[in-house]
N, C-alpha and C positions, 0 to 999 in steps of 0.2 A: 192214816189212808183209810178212804170210804170205798161203800163196798166196790162203786159204779167207777174209783180209780182205779177197784184192782183185776177189774175186770175187761178193761181198755189197758193195758201194762200186760196182759194174761199173749191175747194172738201176737203181741211187734215182742217177746218175749218165746213164743211158743218157734215164729220164724224165728231169727234170732240165733235157736236152740240144734234149729234144724236143718239149716247149712252150718252153722257149727258140725255138725255129726259127721254129713256128709263133702263138705270142705272135707276132713281127717282120713274120709274112706277115698277120696281119691292121691292122698299119701301113701304109698305101694315102698317104698324103704325109706328106712331111719326117720318112721311119719312124726314122730313121738317130738320128736329137736328141734322136726320143723314148724311142728305147730305150736307149740311154745314158744316158739321165734314171732312169730305172727300173734301172739299174741304179746311179746316181750316187744314188739314194733305197736302196737299197741297201748299200753301202759306205762312205759317209759315214760316220765317228766320232761318235756322238752321236745327238741326238734332229732333226728334218729343225727346221729354222728360217722360212727362207725360201728362195725360192727358185733363185735367186742364189746363196746360198752352195750351193751342190749344182753349181752351174758350177764350182766350185775344188774339187771332187772329183776326182780322178786318175783314173777311170775314163771319167766328160766331158769329151773332146774339142775342145769346143762350149765358144766363147765366151756370157756373158749374154744375147747377144740372140741368136741362133739359139736357145738354151732357148724363149723368151718369146714367139718367130714357129713355134718345133714346139709349145708349147700352144697359144696365142691361132689356130694357122691349121692348124695341121697334123689329120688325118683316119686318126680307127679305125674298124672293119669294124670294128661293136659285133656284131653278131651271127654271125663267125663267134668273134670271141675267149669270143661263151656261149657255145657249142661247145665250144671248146675245154676250159674250164671244167666241162663234164660228163662229159667224156670223161674225165680223171687219176685217177688213184685216189681212193677217198673216202671213207670212213670207214662205219663203222657199227656195228650195236649186239650183245649178245650172240647174238642172233636176228638174225645177220646183217639184221635191218635199217634203210634209212635212214630217217633222220632229219636231220631240217628242220628247224629256227630262223629266223622272220621278225621281223621287228623292221623301227622307225622311227630312225632318229638326224638329226643334221638339223645343217649345213649354218650357223653363226650368221653372218648378214650386216647387224648392226644399222644400221652407219654406211656403208654401201652402197648410195646411193640413185640413181646411175645404171645401178645393173643391175637389170636385169626379170624378173618371173615369180618375187619373195616373197612366198611368207606366212609366216604369225604359225606360229609354231614354241616347242610350248608346255618350259618348262625348266622342272626342278625343283634345290626346293634355292640359289638364287640368290639374293643382297640376304638378307633379314634371313627363310630358309628359307623364300620363297617362288615359288606356283610365276607366272610373268614370262611374257609369250609375247611372241618378239622374232624378228625377223623375220630369215630364213634363206633357203638351200634346204635341204629336207626330201628323205632317200633311203628309199628300202625296200629294204630288201639278207636274201637271205637265203644261207643256213651250214649245212652242210653237221656235225652234233654226233658228233662222240669218247664212247664210253664211259668212263667213272669222269671222277674228276677231274681235268683242266684247264684252262688256257690256252687249247690248239688248237682250230678251227675249219676248216671249207671252202669260206670265202664264194665262190657259185655265181653271185649275179646282184646288179646294182647298176639301181633306178626312178629318176630324179628323180618325185615327186611334184608336178605341175601345179598353179597354180590352177585350183579349181571342179573336181578330181575328187573321185570317188566312191570313200575309201579301200576296201571289198568287196569294191566291184567292181575296182579297178583290181590291188589284191591279189591277187585267184581268177584274174585274164585274166596277173595274174603266176606264180605258183603255173602256173595249167596250162598255162603257153606253156617255165616249167622240165622240164616232169615229161613232159610232151614230145623233148624235148631231151633227158631218162636215159633214155627208154627211146629209142628213136633211139641210143645211144648203148652201149647190153647194161648200163646198171648195174641197170636191174629188169625182169626176163623173168620169165612166166607165170609162178606158181608160188612164188613170191618173198611175203616178209611183203611187208603190205599198206603202205608209203613215212605214218613217223609224221607229222603235219606239229603242227609246241608252239608256239603264239601267249603273249598277256598278254592283259593286259586291256581293253588298245587293242584290239582287234578283238572282231566282232562273231562267233564261233564259230559258232554255227548258219548263219548264213549263210555261213563259206567250207563250209560241209561239205554245203551245198544244195554253192550251185551249185557241188561237186568230184566231186556223186556217181557220177557216172560214169567217176573215172578211181580206178586204186586206190592208193585214201589214205584218212586214222583223222585224223583235226580233233581236239589236245585244246590248249587254251587254260582260261588264268582267268577267272574270272566274279570282280566286282564281288559283297561282300557285300548289297546293298541289291536282289537283284535275286529275281525271283517268280519260279517254274514252275509248270506246269500237267501233274497226268496222266492218267493212258489215261484212256477213257473206259471205264468199271464194264458191263456186259454189263444188254443191255436186255430191262427185265422183260415177260414176255407182256402184252398188252392195255395197255400204254405208250403214251397218246397226248401230241400233242404234235410238237414239229418236233426232234428229237437233239441230245443236245448233238457240240459239238466238244472240251470241255474235263471233264476232273477239276479233280478238289481241288486248293487252293494248296499247292506245297510255296514259305514264304518259308522265307529262308536265314536270317535272327534271329529266325525262331519256333520253336524247336524243338519246338513243340506238335504241328512241323504236320510233324514228320518220319514218326516213326513206325520201326516196324524197319527197320536197310541189308539190304539183300540182300546185301552181304560186312562183311566187318569182319576189318581185321589190323593188328595191331599186330611193329616192327618196332624190333630195338637201332641207333638211329645213334653215327657218335665223333661225329659234328657235330651235332644236331639231340637227343641221349641217344631218346629214346619216340618216336615215334616212330606215331600213330593214322590206317589209314583204315580211312572206311570209301567205302561204295557205291548210288547208287539210284537202279537201272536204268529209262528210258523213262519220261525227264521231259522236257519243252517246252516253250516259248514263246511266250508268246500273241503272235500276230503283229500288225499292227495298216497299213492303208492307209497310214496316215500316217510309218509310218517309210519305211526301203532298200526295203520289198518295198512298194512301191506299183507300180513297175511289172510288176509278178505280172501275168500273168493267172490268171481265173477265182474262182476259191474259196485263196486263200494255206493254203500248207501247215503240214502239222506230221511236223516236223521235231525224232524223238526221239532223246533222248541219254542217256548216265552221268553220271550228278554223282559228284564223288569229294569229301568232307572229310577237311583232310590237318589233326592236328593234332600240334605240335611242342612238347620239354619248351621246349627254350629257343636260343637265335643266338648264333652264334658273337661276337657282339658284343659284345653282352649284351644286349640290348633285350626286351624281351616280343615274345611271338608272339602273331599273330594267324594267326585260321585259313587257309588254305587252298582255298580251293572250283577245282574247276578241269568245263568240261566236257568226255566226251570222245561224235566221232556213232554210236562204233558203241552196241553193248544186251547186253546180257545179257553183262554180267564175269564176268569169277574170282573169287578175291585174287588167285591171280597176274596177273592183265589190271591189281586195282589197285593190285600194289606195283610193278608195269613203266611203268605210267601216269605213279604223283607221282617214281618217280627216273627220267623221264626230263626231268618238264617240270621238272626242281631245274639239268640239266645244260644249260636253258633259256640262265643266266647266266651263261653260259658268250661267250655272245656279248656282249657284252660285256668282258668282258675280249679278244674281237676289235676292238669300237669305240676303246678303249680308244687300242692300241695303233698304230689309224692312226692317230685326231687328233695323239695324245704323240712319241710313238715314229718312224712314221712319217713326221709332217707333212701330213698333207690337208685340213686345214682351215687350215693355216697362208700359202698364198698367198693374196693379194690379186689373184682372179682378178672378175671382171668380167663374159664375159655366160658366163651357166649353160651354153651349148655347149663351152665350155674347163672347168669346173665338174665335168660329163661327161667330155671328155676324162683330166681329170686320176683324175677318181673310177676310173677305169679301168685304171689308170696304177697306181693304187695293190692296184685287187683280183690286177692278175696281177703283180708285187714281191710280196706275202704266199705268192700260192701255188709260187714260186716257192721262198721260204721256208719252207712245205712239202715242196714235194719233196727239199728240202736238207738236209733235218730228219735223214735218216740220217747225211749225209756229216761235220755238223758238229761241231768239238773244241769241247767245256767252254777258250772263252777267259775265267776269267772275275778279277775284277777280287778286290787281293791283297786284302780287303776279307771278300767270298764266298764262302759254303762250295765245297764241289765238288760237283753234281748228274752223278747217272747220265746216259752218252749217251742215253737211250729216256725222260730228263726235262728235256729242253731244253727253255724258254718261246721262243716267237719272235725276243723280245730280246736272247737267251742265243745266239742259233743266226744272227740278224743279223752277230752282230760277228765270223760269220771268210764271207760267209758271199764277201767279197773274198778269199780263201784257196782258195776252191770255184773263183769264178767263174773264175780261168782255165782249170779243168781242164775247164766246160762248150763247147759252140760260144757261137760269139760271133758271127750274122750280119750286122755292123751295118759298115758301113765306114766307113776313115780321110776324116775332113773334106778337104774343097777348101780352097783358097790363093781368100783373096777380101777384097774394102774395102767398110770398110761404108756406104755409101745417103750424100745430102748434106741429108737431113730438111729442114727446114722452113727458109730463111734466115733469120740474123740478125735478129731485129728487126721483119718482123713475129707479129704475134699467130694464133691460132685464131680464125678466122672459124664455124667451125665447131663448137662444146660441144656435149660430151658431153648425150641428151637426162634426163630428171631421171623415175623410174620413180615408183611411187607403190605403200606393200606392200600386197598384197591379204587384204583383212576376208576369213574363213568366216563366215554367213550369220546362223548363229545365236551370231556375236559380237556384244554391244550395246555401246552408245559409253555413257564412262562414267558420264556424266548419267543413264543409265538401270537400272542393275544397279543388280539389287536385295541386299541384304543376305544369304548365305545362313542357310539355315534348319537350327537345330541339333537341331530333330529332322524330320531329310528323313524324304518319304515310302520305303518297300517300291517302288523301280521296277516294277510288274505286265503290263508291257506291252511285245516286242522289237522 
C-alpha cells in the first residue's frame, strides 16, 4: 500500500474507531456482551436468522445465555447514542443541504400474545395483494439521504410508537429533538440552506410544517390524489359587506378544470422515467376543521400555505402504468429550479426502503422473538449502531464479491458488500470490549417443579378509527374528494 493510500485510509479509520468507542460508552449495563453482539451482526456469514446463531460467530466470545441476558436486561443510554449518531459525518445534497427522510416501518409480531404494546400495523401486498392489519411494533425512523442513486442512508433516530400516540404530534416532537441535536453538533449553522424533510402520503404535511415553523426546515411530502386544497382569498372589493372569507376557490386534484395556469412548468429527460413534467401552483392551503387533529389549536384555525407540485412521467422501470404524483412543499413562491430540485429530492426518499430491507433481511432486525418492547428498543439501537459502522467503514472496504457477481468500484459498494469485509476491518479499529470472565450457569428451576407464574397475555391495541368486522361497509367505487384537512 502506498503512502498516499495509507493517508487516505487514516481518517475514515479514526472516525470508525471514535464512533465505536462512543458507542461502547453508551452501553451502561452488560456493555461487553452488547458490543460484541453488534460486532457479531456485522461479521457473521450471510443474513442473521436468530440471536442464538450469533453466539457462534467468532467475534462474540460469550455464550448464548449471556447474549439473551444482554438483550433482555442490558441498558443503553439512548440519549447519548442519539447525540453520537448526530455527530458523525452526514451526506448532503448538491447544494450542501441536509435532506432527511422519515417513515414508519413495522416489526410484525402476530403470534406474540405475551408481548405488550402491540399495535395493528398496516401491511401491503400480503396474501392476495391485500392490505391486512397485522399486530406488531411500529418504529418511526429518520435517515439522512445521499444525492444521486444510492442504497445508502444515514439513520439518525428511531422511536417506537406507543398505543394511542398521535402520529403528527409524535413525529414533530421527534423531528424537533433531532434538529436541535444536529444544530448543537454543528451540522447546520446560520446561513446554511434550510433542512429539507421528505415524507410520504401517510403524514400530514401541512401540520408538520406548522408545528416546525420556528425551525430552519422545509417539509416536502406526497399528498393523496383525492385531496382538495383552497386558493388564497382574492382582494376584497370596496364597499363589500358581510364577513370576509378565509378561503379562496377550490383546487381539486382530480378535476383539471380547477387547476388554472401553473406558476411554473419544467420538462426534464431522465434515464429511468423518460420525460418528467413538473408543474407547480403557489400558495395553496387545506381547509382545516376542528374535527381533525387541529382540534387542540387555540382560537382561529391557521392558514398553512404551501406550493403544490404535480409530477408526470412517461414510464416506470417495472413496466407498470405510471400515476401522477402530487407533492406539497411548505415553502412558497417556488421557481422552476426549486420545482426540479424538490421532485428529485422526493424520489430519493425511496432509498430509505433499501435501508429497511437491509435491516430486516440481512442484519436480522425483526428475526429475534423478543418478548418485551424495551428489549426490542435495545436491539433496534444495536442495529442502528451496526449500520452506522458499516457506513463509516465504507471507504475502507474491499470488494469481496462472489464468483458469479460483477466487480463493483470501491465508491459504489452496497451495504451488504461492505459487511462482507467488515471482519477484516474490525481488527484495525478500536475494540474496547473486555474478554469474558469464567463463570458457571445458575441452578435454574428445580427439575419436576412447574412454573407457578405464567406470563400474562396482552390484547392488541386497536385504533379508535378501526371499525369491527361486522360494521365495516363496502368501499365506494366513486369516493368523494377530501375537502377538509
